[in-house]
N, C-alpha and C positions, 0 to 999 in steps of 0.2 A: 659433279658423280664424279667416279674413280674413270680414268681414262681406258686403262687396259679393259673393262668390263666393255666400254664402248665402243673399244676398237675393234674384239674380237666376235662382239656381234655384227657391227658393221661390215668388218670385212668376209662375212659369209652371207651377204646383201640382205641382213636383217636389220635396216635400219630404223623400220618403227619400233622392234623390240631395244634396240638401243635407248630410243626417245622415253619409250614407257618406263624403262629402267633408270634414265636420266632423271625422269620424272619423280619416281620412287625415291630417290635420295641417295648420297653415300654411305646412308648403312647398308642398302639392299644392295649398290654394288662392290661392296666390300663382301657382301654374303655370296653373291654372286661370283666372285672372285674366288674365296676361297672352297665354293664348290666344286669350280671350275679346275681348280687346283688340284683336289683330292681325287675326279673323276676322270680328267680328261686323259691319264695315262691306262688307266684301266680300259674305258672304253676306245682307245685307240691301238691296243693288244688285240683286243675280241674282235675288232672287223679288220685287222691285218689276219692273226694267226688264223683265227677263225674262218673267214670269208675270202681272206687273200684279195682284201681292195687294196690298192696301190697305193703307197703311203703320199703321194702327192692329194690325193683326194681323200682322203680320210678327215682330216681335219675339217672338211665342208662337212662331211657324216655328223661330224662330233659338234660341229657350232649347229647344224641342223638340228639335233638332239637336243641342246640345251635350250635353244631358241622355241621350241615346240611347249620344252617347260615352263620358261617364263612366260607364255603365253598365257597359263592358267595352271599356277603351281597348287589353287587350292583343291584340282582334280586330283593330285597325288596322294596318296596316303603312305605310301613308302618309297622314298627317292630310288634308293638303291635296286631295288628288282624294274624298276619302271625305265632307270637310264639303262640298264642290261638288254630289258625286251624292246627298249625303242633304238638301241644302235644296231641290234642284230636283227628290228623290222628295216630300218635305214638298209644295213649292209645288204639284207636278200634281196629290197626293191632295188639297189646298185647293181647287184649282179645279174638281175633280170633285165636291165637295160639290153637290147639289142648290141649296142659296140661293147659289154665288158667279156673281157676272152674269159673263156672256162675257166673255172677254180681248179688248179691241183694243188694241195696240200704241202706236197711235199717235191719239190720241182727235179729234185735228183732221184725221184722213184717215176720221173713221166716215163709214158711209152715209148722205144723206140725200135730202131728195127738190129739191137745188138741183142746179146743172150742173157736172159737174167743171170745173175748171181745167187750165188744159195742163199746171202744172207736176203734177198727182196724173197725168193720161193719161200724161207721161214716165215717171212714177217706175214706174207700173205694168208700161208697156211693157219696162222695163230690168228690173224684176225677175223680171219674164219669160222676157227673153233669156238673165238670169244662170241661171233655175232649170233654163232647155232645155238651155245651154252645161254646167252642172254634171253633168246628166243626161245625155251625152252623154259626160261624162270614162270614164274609166275606173276602176273601184274603187278603186286604188291611186293615180292620180291626186288623185281626188276628198279621199280619206282624209286623203292627204300635204298636200294645201293647206288642206283645212280644219283639221287640227292646226296647222300654222307660222302661218297667218293669222288665222282665228278663235280659235285655243286658247292661241296664244301661245307652241308649243313652240318648244326650239332642234330643229337638227338634230342636235345629237347625242343627244336625247332621243328622239326620234324614228328614229335609226337604233340605240339602244340596244336600243329595243325591239322591233325591225324583224331585229334581230342583222345590222345593215351598218354598211358605215361613212361616216363624217358627210361626206366626195367623194360616196360615191353619193349618198344625199340630196339634196345641192347641187344634182347633178347631175339626180336626178331633177324637182326642183321646177323647173331649169330648163323642161326637158324637160313638164312638165307647164303651166306658164305659157306658155310659145308655143303649145302645142296648145290650151288655153284661147282665146287669141287667136284662132287660126284658126277654132275653130269657132264663136265667138261673131262673128267677121266675115262666115262664111257663112251663120248664122243671119241676122242683122244687114240682109243685100242682099235677103235672101227677102223678109223682112217691111216 
């Protein structure tokens, strides 16, 4: 068995999973190393940036995600979404622990006794306007825009999941962008 794969699992306390991987042979260990090398940076980045997990604890969460996957890989249809969902769930669980400090995604903007500068006020106002705009968009538009812009899905993948054509999704994106612009302008002129 590849020593690197075994070491990664045993350092996370998953000696049993290391033994399973060891019995599976060098081919399985090589595949595990390739998966780990591919997804580990992404999973670390999600846990640190989105959930504010301390860098010292991120590797343990990533190890746990891979160990869970290795315990029964046959139950996983699509690895990429599974691993992202698993790291998000593990990070949320970490944040819920009593000893976890509250997360502030931008430490330079933590609340303090100082008077906020104009940039901070403009950023808060802009975020509130965007939230109000998204709140007034319909569910279909909001989901489509989020999937396309935030999650980086293609129009083809969105169309496939909704059982529509890619051209329909392109037209829907255009409609939703125009609708969001008009709502944003309307809200912005009132405030």
